[in-house]
Legacy VTK file of the C-alpha trace (Angstrom):
# vtk DataFile Version 3.0
C-alpha trace
ASCII
DATASET POLYDATA
POINTS 232 float
-9.437 31.289 7.075
-8.428 29.460 10.399
-5.018 28.049 11.079
-6.473 24.463 10.953
-8.337 24.758 7.764
-4.916 26.192 6.144
-2.764 23.503 7.346
-5.513 20.736 6.169
-5.595 22.443 2.741
-1.663 22.418 2.741
-1.721 18.695 2.973
-4.015 18.489 0.139
-1.895 20.526 -1.829
1.327 18.690 -1.211
-0.374 15.214 -1.631
-2.038 16.033 -4.635
0.717 15.335 -7.300
1.132 11.751 -6.131
-2.667 11.162 -6.581
-1.787 11.025 -10.468
-0.659 7.245 -10.193
-3.212 6.056 -7.776
-6.072 6.754 -10.102
-5.321 4.003 -12.680
-3.998 1.652 -9.806
-7.772 2.081 -8.100
-9.171 1.765 -11.470
-7.454 -1.644 -12.006
-8.339 -2.794 -8.704
-11.997 -2.257 -9.223
-11.882 -3.986 -12.731
-10.158 -6.921 -11.473
-12.531 -7.415 -8.417
-15.414 -7.656 -10.378
-13.754 -9.945 -12.961
-12.889 -12.291 -10.277
-16.436 -12.491 -9.119
-16.650 -9.924 -6.283
-19.915 -7.699 -6.515
-19.824 -4.091 -6.168
-20.371 -3.932 -2.458
-17.771 -6.233 -1.604
-15.373 -4.437 -3.487
-16.122 -1.208 -2.088
-15.918 -2.575 1.347
-12.681 -3.714 0.660
-11.294 -0.332 -0.306
-13.097 1.151 2.611
-12.085 -1.485 5.195
-8.557 -2.478 4.058
-7.689 0.942 2.726
-4.422 -0.155 1.106
-3.748 -0.629 -2.718
-1.049 -3.227 -2.700
-2.567 -5.173 -0.073
-5.772 -5.317 -1.869
-4.158 -6.561 -4.973
-2.490 -9.234 -3.074
-5.682 -10.370 -1.614
-7.209 -10.406 -5.143
-4.069 -12.338 -6.315
-4.261 -14.957 -3.510
-7.776 -15.263 -3.649
-8.003 -16.039 -7.616
-5.198 -18.529 -6.753
-7.199 -20.558 -4.339
-5.375 -19.548 -1.160
-6.402 -20.588 2.544
-8.267 -17.867 4.269
-5.172 -17.920 6.742
-2.617 -17.396 4.167
-4.869 -14.487 2.733
-4.913 -12.720 6.153
-1.438 -13.123 6.913
-0.138 -11.852 3.715
-2.168 -8.742 3.885
-1.142 -8.189 7.482
2.414 -8.770 6.563
2.076 -6.141 3.575
0.407 -3.494 5.832
2.886 -4.019 8.703
4.659 -1.269 6.996
2.585 1.240 8.495
3.569 0.214 11.898
6.830 1.685 11.026
4.966 5.002 9.912
3.239 5.432 13.147
6.577 4.756 14.965
8.188 7.435 13.211
5.208 9.945 13.510
4.967 9.380 16.934
7.532 11.539 17.990
5.722 14.558 16.361
2.277 13.544 17.443
2.500 12.018 20.938
0.617 14.761 22.493
-2.490 14.266 20.405
-5.647 12.953 22.219
-6.464 9.402 21.262
-9.536 9.987 19.426
-7.198 12.009 16.890
-4.516 9.169 16.881
-7.167 6.464 15.959
-8.580 8.881 12.998
-5.018 9.558 11.735
-3.931 6.193 12.050
-6.673 4.831 9.701
-5.652 7.885 6.904
-1.897 6.882 7.291
-1.128 5.627 3.971
2.097 5.756 1.763
1.472 9.083 -0.030
0.141 10.868 3.091
3.060 9.572 4.981
5.821 10.920 2.455
4.764 14.434 2.585
3.622 14.889 5.890
6.522 13.437 7.487
8.548 16.400 6.193
6.153 18.907 7.052
6.012 17.577 10.685
9.613 17.709 10.922
10.031 21.376 9.898
6.621 22.770 11.729
6.112 22.965 15.534
2.350 24.351 15.308
-0.021 22.595 17.512
-2.344 21.958 14.813
0.092 20.297 12.318
-1.713 16.988 12.519
-4.203 18.694 10.357
-1.603 18.431 7.188
-1.379 14.599 7.663
-5.593 14.403 8.281
-5.770 16.531 4.761
-3.295 14.299 2.721
-4.761 11.366 4.139
-8.547 12.354 3.357
-7.356 13.252 -0.020
-5.873 9.748 -0.740
-8.930 8.121 0.765
-11.504 10.279 -1.441
-9.323 9.177 -4.826
-9.052 5.879 -4.007
-12.838 5.262 -3.315
-13.811 7.212 -6.414
-11.259 5.281 -8.640
-12.494 1.868 -7.061
-15.990 2.729 -7.941
-15.269 3.638 -11.451
-13.202 0.482 -11.772
-16.395 -1.572 -10.743
-18.550 0.286 -13.366
-15.815 -0.225 -16.092
-15.606 -4.372 -14.597
-19.254 -4.768 -15.219
-19.230 -3.943 -19.010
-15.639 -5.151 -19.884
-15.857 -8.670 -21.430
-14.255 -11.259 -19.379
-12.521 -12.608 -22.583
-10.160 -9.748 -22.165
-8.431 -11.342 -19.388
-7.410 -8.102 -16.951
-5.820 -9.949 -14.264
-2.546 -9.879 -16.147
-2.528 -6.300 -14.911
-1.891 -7.575 -11.311
1.769 -8.295 -11.914
2.295 -5.520 -14.471
1.243 -3.138 -11.462
3.811 -4.544 -8.824
6.527 -4.311 -11.656
5.491 -0.476 -12.101
5.781 -0.484 -8.050
9.361 -1.937 -8.327
10.865 0.656 -11.128
12.224 2.702 -8.574
14.098 -0.152 -6.462
15.983 -1.224 -9.404
18.504 1.947 -8.876
20.241 0.012 -6.017
22.356 -3.441 -6.109
21.024 -4.444 -2.735
17.292 -3.990 -3.793
18.053 -5.783 -7.134
19.242 -9.042 -5.111
16.222 -8.646 -2.701
13.867 -8.651 -5.659
15.593 -11.743 -7.611
15.870 -13.738 -4.502
12.305 -13.297 -3.490
11.100 -13.435 -7.125
12.615 -16.841 -7.622
11.473 -18.301 -4.233
7.874 -17.256 -5.173
8.186 -18.582 -8.774
9.495 -21.949 -7.644
7.318 -22.187 -4.673
3.870 -21.489 -6.429
3.663 -25.076 -6.900
5.496 -26.807 -4.189
4.746 -24.678 -1.210
1.295 -25.787 0.518
-1.613 -23.598 1.366
-0.247 -21.183 -1.449
1.917 -19.769 1.267
4.942 -18.674 -1.626
3.977 -15.078 -0.805
4.903 -15.024 3.017
7.836 -17.404 2.258
9.246 -15.447 -0.486
8.666 -12.066 1.765
10.458 -13.669 4.650
13.297 -14.732 2.580
13.635 -11.242 1.248
13.599 -9.469 4.411
16.526 -11.829 5.838
18.720 -11.026 2.565
17.989 -7.765 3.029
19.055 -7.877 6.663
22.098 -9.861 5.905
23.090 -7.555 2.932
22.738 -4.540 4.875
25.003 -5.540 8.056
27.548 -6.527 5.526
27.628 -3.267 3.953
27.506 -1.398 7.090
30.695 -3.372 8.415
32.322 -2.652 4.890
31.933 1.002 5.548
33.049 1.103 9.321
LINES 1 233
232 0 1 2 3 4 5 6 7 8 9 10 11 12 13 14 15 16 17 18 19 20 21 22 23 24 25 26 27 28 29 30 31 32 33 34 35 36 37 38 39 40 41 42 43 44 45 46 47 48 49 50 51 52 53 54 55 56 57 58 59 60 61 62 63 64 65 66 67 68 69 70 71 72 73 74 75 76 77 78 79 80 81 82 83 84 85 86 87 88 89 90 91 92 93 94 95 96 97 98 99 100 101 102 103 104 105 106 107 108 109 110 111 112 113 114 115 116 117 118 119 120 121 122 123 124 125 126 127 128 129 130 131 132 133 134 135 136 137 138 139 140 141 142 143 144 145 146 147 148 149 150 151 152 153 154 155 156 157 158 159 160 161 162 163 164 165 166 167 168 169 170 171 172 173 174 175 176 177 178 179 180 181 182 183 184 185 186 187 188 189 190 191 192 193 194 195 196 197 198 199 200 201 202 203 204 205 206 207 208 209 210 211 212 213 214 215 216 217 218 219 220 221 222 223 224 225 226 227 228 229 230 231
């Protein structure tokens, strides 16, 4: 077994436990997309092109609420902007890679792959260490596409009257569970959630998601500064 393949398989092994919650998430996305009127080809296209669970759910939520194209694109871009931070962190370890490899890896750089590969890259200096991130990212991609496909199949046979759109907010609540452990996170969640709720009817162009997100970031910045000054 070559060193590249060994590192690639290590990436698959390390990220595999994180795929357990991805399975229902992908199925829910596929089901909701079909329920909201998207066909199978469009739904699979979204999973292939956007390849971001949270941003794809936001896309569905805003689309179903009648938001403008500008708001939808801005919101999806804002949610996916965290990948810029991932790239900045990993650039320290992967700066010597060829441009072609950087482009390939950037496509597969999702939350779960970053979580496991960042630790691996910190501890290993092998010239082929990027294959760990490649293996983790490819695994995420395959699982996401398969679960989306299953969701499409289920969405075509589940009656509309079941109203599975309620799963969108439930999915986001599940993602927020770990954030309730810190008081700053709770305050930011309450502020952005309140603004989004109140602004749903009054903020034009369905831009409540963007306004609420920016408000949350501002509050988080202020609270972090205050905490740092207190600790100095």
